[in-house]
LUMDOLO-920092 format. One line per field, with one value per residue (C-alpha): z, y, x; residue number from 1; residue in one letter. Coordinates in steps of 0.001 Angstrom, whole numbers. Last residue first. Layout:
BEGIN
pz: [Z / ...] .
py: [Y / ...] .
px: [X / ...] .
resi: [NUM / ...] .
resn: [A / ...] .
This chain:
BEGIN
pz: [-4716 / -5423 / -5521 / -2637 / -408 / 2837 / 5143 / 3196 / 3196 / 1214 / 2864 / 6134 / 4786 / 2263 / 4856 / 7329 / 4660 / 3672 / 7272 / 7996 / 4782 / 5818 / 9328 / 8264 / 10598 / 7990 / 5539 / 5434 / 5770 / 2214 / 1420 / -24 / -145 / -971 / -3369 / -2892 / -5767 / -6468 / -8696 / -11365 / -10302 / -13766 / -15936 / -15583 / -14193 / -16747 / -16735 / -19020 / -21306 / -23598 / -20796 / -20254 / -17011 / -14586 / -16807 / -17081 / -13362 / -12534 / -15043 / -13768 / -10111 / -11066 / -12557 / -16285 / -18551 / -21976 / -24532 / -28222 / -30228 / -31496 / -31308 / -27580 / -26834 / -28574 / -26988 / -23508 / -23851 / -24840 / -21323 / -20409 / -22425 / -23465 / -26240 / -27597 / -29867 / -31289 / -28327 / -28822 / -25560 / -24459 / -21196 / -20370 / -16646 / -15688 / -18647 / -17534 / -14014 / -15206 / -17548 / -14807 / -12302 / -15013 / -15501 / -12010 / -12912 / -14156 / -17019 / -19414 / -21764 / -22086 / -23917 / -26032 / -26486 / -29339 / -27884 / -28110 / -24793 / -22863 / -24742 / -23751 / -20232 / -20006 / -19436 / -17590 / -19643 / -19377 / -22460 / -24532 / -27889 / -27141 / -26862 / -23688 / -24929 / -23095 / -19860 / -17842 / -14176 / -12194 / -8425 / -5718 / -2188 / 249 / 1794 / 2658 / 4217 / 3020 / 4198 / 1825 / 3254 / 3501 / -115 / -1232 / -3786 / -6724 / -6258 / -6836 / -7068 / -5964 / -4172 / -4295 / -1805 / -1414 / -4722 / -5413 / -1824 / -2946 / -1455 / -2794 / -6287 / -6093 / -5179 / -8153 / -10709 / -11355 / -11591 / -14584 / -13719 / -13765 / -11259 / -10236 / -8705 / -5988 / -4577 / -1231 / -662 / 193 / 2546 / 4482 / 2354 / -1098 / -282 / 558 / -2736 / -4606 / -2834 / -3811 / -7514 / -7528 / -6061 / -8315 / -11721 / -11058 / -9876 / -13117 / -14984 / -12749 / -9726 / -8011 / -5711 / -5529 / -2916 / -3737 / -541 / -65 / 3559 / 5483 / 6279 / 6141 / 9192 / 9565 / 12494 / 12708 / 10004 / 12370 / 15014 / 13406 / 10734 / 12409 / 15750 / 14195 / 12469 / 15721 / 17617 / 14862 / 14916 / 18671 / 18420 / 15557 / 17491 / 20747 / 19452 / 19720 / 23351 / 24169 / 22502 / 24510 / 27707 / 29253 / 32918 / 35469 / 38520 / 39550 / 41870 / 39004 / 37729 / 34127 / 31201 / 27766 / 29382 / 25946 / 23876 / 21714 / 21897 / 25364 / 26762 / 25057 / 26469 / 29983 / 29580 / 28633 / 31731 / 33966 / 32399 / 32891 / 36495 / 37162 / 36333 / 33268 / 32366 / 30028 / 31836 / 35202 / 34236 / 33208 / 36710 / 38285 / 36030 / 36518 / 34060 / 33169 / 29610 / 28616 / 30246 / 28362 / 25016 / 25495 / 26843 / 23792 / 21524 / 23167 / 21226 / 18106 / 19149 / 17460 / 15228 / 13898 / 16478 / 17377 / 15425] .
py: [1760 / 5127 / 5084 / 7022 / 4056 / 5728 / 3414 / 277 / 1158 / 3206 / 6481 / 5054 / 1660 / 3393 / 5753 / 2951 / 914 / 3828 / 4537 / 898 / 801 / 3772 / 2445 / -1068 / -3467 / -5655 / -5089 / -8580 / -9919 / -8787 / -6416 / -6712 / -4239 / -5548 / -5060 / -7706 / -8973 / -9067 / -11583 / -10695 / -11030 / -10864 / -8137 / -5744 / -2277 / 478 / 3252 / 6208 / 7608 / 10661 / 13120 / 11778 / 12497 / 11304 / 8357 / 7390 / 7437 / 5592 / 2874 / 2428 / 2276 / -250 / -2744 / -3164 / -4611 / -2983 / -2085 / -1699 / 516 / 2632 / 6172 / 6880 / 3254 / 3548 / 6862 / 5836 / 2443 / 3765 / 3875 / 318 / -1258 / -4829 / -4827 / -7328 / -5952 / -7515 / -9948 / -11581 / -12783 / -16387 / -17460 / -21029 / -20465 / -21322 / -19366 / -16194 / -16418 / -17157 / -14163 / -11829 / -12937 / -12835 / -9123 / -8461 / -9846 / -6720 / -7482 / -6551 / -8490 / -5906 / -6923 / -4474 / -6143 / -6431 / -6813 / -10059 / -11344 / -8216 / -7953 / -11545 / -10947 / -7934 / -4334 / -2039 / 1139 / 4370 / 3304 / 348 / 2133 / 3929 / 7697 / 7958 / 5622 / 2352 / 1053 / -2014 / -2373 / -4823 / -5033 / -3815 / -4853 / -2812 / -2602 / -6155 / -6451 / -8691 / -10227 / -12048 / -14419 / -17400 / -17108 / -15942 / -13263 / -15044 / -13369 / -9885 / -7463 / -3993 / -2706 / -4218 / -2362 / -1273 / -2647 / -2867 / -4054 / -7404 / -9370 / -7112 / -7241 / -11024 / -11208 / -8941 / -11086 / -13698 / -10917 / -9485 / -5956 / -2479 / -136 / 3192 / 5390 / 7867 / 10740 / 12276 / 15952 / 16798 / 13865 / 14655 / 17057 / 16371 / 12690 / 12544 / 14108 / 11657 / 8800 / 10166 / 10335 / 7119 / 4534 / 3734 / 4914 / 3617 / 337 / -69 / 408 / -2251 / -1211 / -2247 / 608 / 2167 / 4841 / 7476 / 8833 / 12594 / 12469 / 15702 / 15561 / 11790 / 11545 / 8007 / 6614 / 3034 / 3727 / 6320 / 3788 / 1388 / 3395 / 6818 / 5304 / 3369 / 6536 / 8527 / 5851 / 5867 / 9634 / 9599 / 7027 / 8918 / 12205 / 10477 / 8616 / 11611 / 12192 / 8592 / 8840 / 12003 / 10161 / 10539 / 11610 / 9351 / 11439 / 14861 / 13638 / 11434 / 7934 / 7393 / 6686 / 5458 / 3062 / 2540 / -532 / 124 / -3360 / -4186 / -884 / -1361 / -4881 / -3673 / -870 / -3406 / -5464 / -2443 / -1364 / -4900 / -4915 / -1638 / -3098 / -2005 / 740 / 2520 / 5901 / 4080 / 2002 / 5173 / 6526 / 3480 / 3632 / 7352 / 10147 / 10179 / 11612 / 9961 / 6687 / 6781 / 7302 / 4374 / 2156 / 2942 / 1912 / -1543 / -3149 / -2517 / -5376 / -4503 / -7290 / -5461 / -6998 / -4346 / -3864] .
px: [-27296 / -25721 / -21917 / -20335 / -19440 / -18504 / -20504 / -19555 / -15832 / -13374 / -12206 / -11024 / -9891 / -7630 / -6212 / -5493 / -3830 / -1576 / -652 / 183 / 2238 / 4314 / 4855 / 5871 / 4158 / 2495 / 5319 / 6738 / 3154 / 2475 / -436 / -3976 / -6826 / -10273 / -13194 / -15887 / -18036 / -21682 / -23431 / -26019 / -29672 / -31238 / -32757 / -29825 / -30648 / -30239 / -27666 / -27532 / -24800 / -25091 / -24569 / -21012 / -19265 / -22017 / -23023 / -19363 / -18650 / -21850 / -21160 / -17579 / -18788 / -21417 / -19041 / -19846 / -22493 / -22299 / -24968 / -24627 / -27015 / -24179 / -22823 / -22826 / -21972 / -18635 / -17725 / -18790 / -16996 / -13549 / -12192 / -13224 / -10451 / -9540 / -12212 / -14668 / -17379 / -20520 / -20520 / -23907 / -25266 / -25380 / -26999 / -26004 / -26686 / -23112 / -21840 / -23700 / -22292 / -18785 / -18825 / -20043 / -17430 / -14721 / -15566 / -14200 / -10785 / -9061 / -6718 / -9536 / -11824 / -14611 / -17737 / -19688 / -22996 / -25482 / -28942 / -30963 / -29739 / -30753 / -34051 / -34979 / -33918 / -36142 / -34910 / -37218 / -37148 / -35121 / -33128 / -34310 / -34547 / -31230 / -31663 / -29532 / -26800 / -26303 / -24817 / -25942 / -25006 / -22905 / -22300 / -19998 / -19087 / -16916 / -13443 / -12518 / -9045 / -6218 / -3029 / -700 / 1898 / -490 / -1359 / -4850 / -4037 / -5731 / -9111 / -7682 / -10666 / -9556 / -6490 / -3062 / -837 / 2772 / 4033 / 7790 / 8182 / 9586 / 6745 / 4029 / 5577 / 5837 / 2157 / 1282 / 3099 / 360 / -2183 / -483 / 733 / -743 / 847 / -634 / 2068 / 1115 / 3210 / 3990 / 4513 / 873 / 453 / -2745 / -4759 / -3423 / -3166 / -6868 / -7805 / -5498 / -7250 / -10658 / -9767 / -7662 / -10072 / -13009 / -11741 / -8232 / -9643 / -11553 / -8341 / -6861 / -4917 / -1634 / -592 / 2858 / 3501 / 6121 / 7673 / 8122 / 6887 / 6416 / 2702 / 2678 / 4962 / 6270 / 8146 / 9338 / 11891 / 13534 / 14458 / 16850 / 18630 / 18406 / 19423 / 22341 / 23513 / 23299 / 25267 / 27959 / 28174 / 28659 / 31467 / 33127 / 33061 / 34195 / 37285 / 39585 / 38506 / 39273 / 42689 / 43510 / 42625 / 39188 / 39005 / 37357 / 36485 / 37640 / 40381 / 41556 / 40801 / 41873 / 39576 / 40799 / 43352 / 44925 / 45705 / 42630 / 41175 / 42343 / 41073 / 37708 / 37401 / 38201 / 35669 / 33013 / 33772 / 33580 / 30249 / 28856 / 30074 / 28181 / 24780 / 22870 / 20349 / 22689 / 22594 / 22590 / 25583 / 27425 / 26652 / 28282 / 31373 / 31935 / 32912 / 29193 / 29312 / 32612 / 31577 / 28244 / 29977 / 32344 / 29584 / 27364 / 30270 / 30753 / 27919 / 29969 / 32290 / 35602 / 36892 / 39960 / 42299 / 44864 / 48059] .
resi: [309 / 308 / 307 / 306 / 305 / 304 / 303 / 302 / 301 / 300 / 299 / 298 / 297 / 296 / 295 / 294 / 293 / 292 / 291 / 290 / 289 / 288 / 287 / 286 / 285 / 284 / 283 / 282 / 281 / 280 / 279 / 278 / 277 / 276 / 275 / 274 / 273 / 272 / 271 / 270 / 269 / 268 / 267 / 266 / 265 / 264 / 263 / 262 / 261 / 260 / 259 / 258 / 257 / 256 / 255 / 254 / 253 / 252 / 251 / 250 / 249 / 248 / 247 / 246 / 245 / 244 / 243 / 242 / 241 / 240 / 239 / 238 / 237 / 236 / 235 / 234 / 233 / 232 / 231 / 230 / 229 / 228 / 227 / 226 / 225 / 224 / 223 / 222 / 221 / 220 / 219 / 218 / 217 / 216 / 215 / 214 / 213 / 212 / 211 / 210 / 209 / 208 / 207 / 206 / 205 / 204 / 203 / 202 / 201 / 200 / 199 / 198 / 197 / 196 / 195 / 194 / 193 / 192 / 191 / 190 / 189 / 188 / 187 / 186 / 185 / 184 / 183 / 182 / 181 / 180 / 179 / 178 / 177 / 176 / 175 / 174 / 173 / 172 / 171 / 170 / 169 / 168 / 167 / 166 / 165 / 164 / 163 / 162 / 161 / 160 / 159 / 158 / 157 / 156 / 155 / 154 / 153 / 152 / 151 / 150 / 149 / 148 / 147 / 146 / 145 / 144 / 143 / 142 / 141 / 140 / 139 / 138 / 137 / 136 / 135 / 134 / 133 / 132 / 131 / 130 / 129 / 128 / 127 / 126 / 125 / 124 / 123 / 122 / 121 / 120 / 119 / 118 / 117 / 116 / 115 / 114 / 113 / 112 / 111 / 110 / 109 / 108 / 107 / 106 / 105 / 104 / 103 / 102 / 101 / 100 / 99 / 98 / 97 / 96 / 95 / 94 / 93 / 92 / 91 / 90 / 89 / 88 / 87 / 86 / 85 / 84 / 83 / 82 / 81 / 80 / 79 / 78 / 77 / 76 / 75 / 74 / 73 / 72 / 71 / 70 / 69 / 68 / 67 / 66 / 65 / 64 / 63 / 62 / 61 / 60 / 59 / 58 / 57 / 56 / 55 / 54 / 53 / 52 / 51 / 50 / 49 / 48 / 47 / 46 / 45 / 44 / 43 / 42 / 41 / 40 / 39 / 38 / 37 / 36 / 35 / 34 / 33 / 32 / 31 / 30 / 29 / 28 / 27 / 26 / 25 / 24 / 23 / 22 / 21 / 20 / 19 / 18 / 17 / 16 / 15 / 14 / 13 / 12 / 11 / 10 / 9 / 8 / 7 / 6 / 5 / 4 / 3 / 2 / 1] .
resn: [X / X / X / X / X / X / X / X / X / X / X / X / X / X / X / X / X / X / X / X / X / X / X / X / X / X / X / X / X / X / X / X / X / X / X / X / X / X / X / X / X / X / X / X / X / X / X / X / X / X / X / X / X / X / X / X / X / X / X / X / X / X / X / X / X / X / X / X / X / X / X / X / X / X / X / X / X / X / X / X / X / X / X / X / X / X / X / X / X / X / X / X / X / X / X / X / X / X / X / X / X / X / X / X / X / X / X / X / X / X / X / X / X / X / X / X / X / X / X / X / X / X / X / X / X / X / X / X / X / X / X / X / X / X / X / X / X / X / X / X / X / X / X / X / X / X / X / X / X / X / X / X / X / X / X / X / X / X / X / X / X / X / X / X / X / X / X / X / X / X / X / X / X / X / X / X / X / X / X / X / X / X / X / X / X / X / X / X / X / X / X / X / X / X / X / X / X / X / X / X / X / X / X / X / X / X / X / X / X / X / X / X / X / X / X / X / X / X / X / X / X / X / X / X / X / X / X / X / X / X / X / X / X / X / X / X / X / X / X / X / X / X / X / X / X / X / X / X / X / X / X / X / X / X / X / X / X / X / X / X / X / X / X / X / X / X / X / X / X / X / X / X / X / X / X / X / X / X / X / X / X / X / X / X / X / X / X / X / X / X / X / X / X / X / X / X / X / X / X / X / X / X / X / X / X / X / X / X / X] .
């Protein structure tokens, strides 16, 4: 019985010898010197216990065993090529891959509509999955590949293995119903603090920027309502005298979709925050992730920011 530890590096030599029927020409096909081909052939002969290629007047002719080995050898090379080369290529037009992106509910409002439009044009057979995870688990998801990108405000993603790219900067705006007593007026700080507020305590971290700013300046507003959701705000504000301070993109989206909602500038210089895309260094050169990152940075940047200043 032959030794079962066949060196798979010898398979290309077997195929090249069958194609060239000459040791020197096989070396040219493989880009190696003739002695390496001769050494590989010696190892193959020893392993299979067969000459494999015999010198004749027409060159080196394969033995019946060599001919029998060819289909499996060619299939093995093709499988290796698909496994090692194909992943470096990515065609969005034909891909059926499902991309997973970590987004907060604010992130879905900001990013998903335009991203879906871009997918429909450039990757019509691919899919998107919006993933909502505790921020402490997002880095693990990026590392494992369960999440392709984290897009939005993720201040905790600062590890050495997490790459990031700034997309654009956003700010805060006040929302209220159109017939609110303070609507369409310049809001004073006294009025702002005296109003009842709907305060969102969501998984998204952008609201923490606002809360930290107010706490540092010892500005206390009355939180008549605390909710983990942004989606209910237009309906709540539309039937109450409450106001809400939200990321500008959220306020703009709601004022556009709900005629009962208007935006009012806050009476103090609230901080701005950067929205970024984050990915793990393991996938920095992955063709699919590179394409997705390029698409996100192309349609979301300072120049393409669609929300009015």
